[in-house]
Every structure is written in C-alpha cells, then in structure tokens.
C-alpha positions in Angstrom: 47.2 169.1 139.0 50.7 167.9 138.2 53.9 168.7 140.2 56.9 169.2 138.0 60.6 168.6 138.6 63.6 170.6 137.3 64.7 168.4 134.4 61.3 168.0 132.8 60.7 171.7 133.2 63.9 172.6 131.4 63.5 169.9 128.7 59.9 170.6 127.9 60.4 174.3 127.9 63.0 173.8 125.3 61.0 171.7 122.8 57.3 172.3 123.3 55.8 174.9 121.0 54.9 177.7 123.5 57.3 176.2 126.1 55.9 175.4 129.5 53.1 177.8 128.7 51.5 175.0 126.7 51.4 172.5 129.5 48.3 173.7 131.4 46.2 173.3 128.2 47.6 169.8 127.8 47.6 168.4 131.4 46.0 171.1 133.6 47.5 173.1 136.4 51.2 172.6 137.0 52.8 173.1 140.4 56.4 174.2 140.7 57.7 173.5 144.3 59.9 176.2 145.8 62.9 173.8 145.8 62.5 173.2 142.0 62.2 177.0 141.5 65.5 177.4 143.4 67.2 174.8 141.2 65.9 176.5 138.0 67.0 179.9 139.3 70.5 178.5 140.1 70.9 177.4 136.5 69.9 180.8 135.0 73.3 181.3 133.6 73.0 178.2 131.4 69.3 178.1 130.8 66.6 180.8 130.7 63.7 178.6 131.7 63.2 180.2 135.2 63.1 183.7 133.8 60.7 182.8 131.0 58.2 180.8 133.1 57.8 183.3 136.0 54.4 184.6 134.9 52.9 181.9 132.7 49.3 181.2 133.4 48.5 177.8 134.8 51.9 177.4 136.4 51.7 177.8 140.2 55.0 178.6 141.9 55.1 177.6 145.6 56.5 180.6 147.6 58.0 178.6 150.4 60.0 175.4 151.1 58.2 172.5 152.5 59.0 169.9 155.2 60.3 166.8 153.4 60.0 163.4 154.9 63.5 162.2 155.9 63.2 159.0 153.9 62.6 161.0 150.7 65.4 163.5 151.4 67.8 160.6 152.2 67.2 158.9 148.8 66.6 161.7 146.4 67.9 165.1 145.5 66.0 168.0 147.0 64.0 168.8 143.9 62.7 165.3 143.4 61.9 164.9 147.1 60.0 168.2 147.1 58.0 167.1 144.0 56.9 163.9 145.7 56.3 165.5 149.0 54.3 168.4 147.5 52.2 165.9 145.5 51.5 163.9 148.7 50.7 167.0 150.8 48.5 168.6 148.2 46.8 165.4 147.0 48.1 166.0 143.4 46.9 163.9 140.5 50.4 163.3 139.2 54.1 164.1 139.3 56.5 164.7 136.4 59.9 163.1 137.0 62.6 161.8 134.7 64.9 160.2 137.3 64.2 156.4 137.4 64.7 156.1 141.2 62.4 159.0 141.9 59.8 157.6 139.5 59.9 154.2 141.3 59.5 155.9 144.7 56.6 158.0 143.5 54.9 154.9 142.0 55.4 153.0 145.3 53.7 155.9 147.1 50.7 155.6 144.8 51.4 158.7 142.6 50.8 158.8 138.9 54.1 159.4 137.1 54.9 160.9 133.8 58.1 162.4 132.4 59.5 164.4 129.5 58.9 161.6 127.0 55.3 161.0 128.2 54.5 164.7 127.8 56.0 164.7 124.4 53.8 161.9 123.4 50.7 163.6 124.8 51.7 166.8 123.0 52.0 164.9 119.7 48.6 163.2 120.2 47.0 166.6 120.9 48.5 168.1 117.7 50.8 170.5 119.6 54.0 168.8 118.6 54.8 167.8 115.0 57.5 165.2 115.8 58.6 163.4 118.9 61.6 162.2 117.1 62.7 165.7 116.3 62.0 166.9 119.8 64.1 164.0 121.3 67.0 164.8 118.9 67.0 168.4 120.1 67.0 167.3 123.7 69.9 164.9 123.1 71.9 167.7 121.5 71.3 169.7 124.7 72.7 166.8 126.7 69.7 164.7 127.7 70.5 161.0 127.7 67.7 158.6 126.7 68.2 154.8 126.8 68.0 153.4 123.3 65.1 151.1 124.2 63.2 154.0 125.7 63.9 156.1 122.6 62.7 153.3 120.3 59.5 152.8 122.4 58.7 156.5 122.4 59.2 156.8 118.6 57.1 153.7 118.1 54.3 155.0 120.3 54.4 158.3 118.4 53.9 156.4 115.2 57.1 157.8 113.7 
C-alpha cells in the first residue's frame, strides 16, 4: 500500500494512461489521506483530479482527518505531514511525495519513497507509458518544475 500526496496525484492523473486508475495495477493499493483529499477538492476549479478519482477502484480515501505529530506539522504542509503520518500509523509500504524536504523526512523515518518521476519510470517499464520524456514535457507545460539533472537522470533511466 502506498500513501499519495497531492502533487503526485494531480501530475500522475494528468499523464498516465487511465489516470490514477492505472496506479493500483502498477503499485497496489493507493491511500489518499483526508487532508490530501481536501487539498484536491480545494483545487477543483483548476483541476478535475478530485472529481475524477472519487470512485476509482484500488484508491482508498480516508474519511477523517488524523492526528499529526507536531514535529511533522511544524516542518511540512498539512498534506505532506498527513501522508507520512498515515503511512506510519497504517504501516504502509511506501509514500509518494515530490517535495524534497518531505522525502528526506520520510526516508529518515524509514519509509520507502517514490514520486511522480519514479512512477513514470515504473509505468514505462510496465509498458503503460510510451514515453517518460513526453510525459515530463506535458507536466512542465502544466507548471511542474523539474531540476535539469533530475530530468536528465529520469530520461536516461527510461532509455530515451
């Protein structure tokens, strides 16, 4: 089971064939903390991700907020903190985070971490995504910033 944050949810829904509906077949059950759901719902005017993922199989929406450790909430935004806390509370296999600080904290706490680019690479390897390079270009047009070195590494790993 993987707990997903807001930005990977939006990005992956935009570029994966089948949107987030393809994630469970790729990585297993996906948990969406209540706090992440609230962030997605708040952005409905700009992005339809929340409406489109409400009833997708393999995505589990948590119906209530959780108690977040003060050290997490002091260092991270509410969605990132909720992702890490949910993973710890539910003994999740992994978290999906794009923010570097959140990723470092999750790793320090012993969680497995992946992000948008890691999932794109997995999707390409599984034959679900024809091109990581094209997917990244689409994400960059939508406003996602990717460090040049990270972009080059992802494209290299994808064999493109």
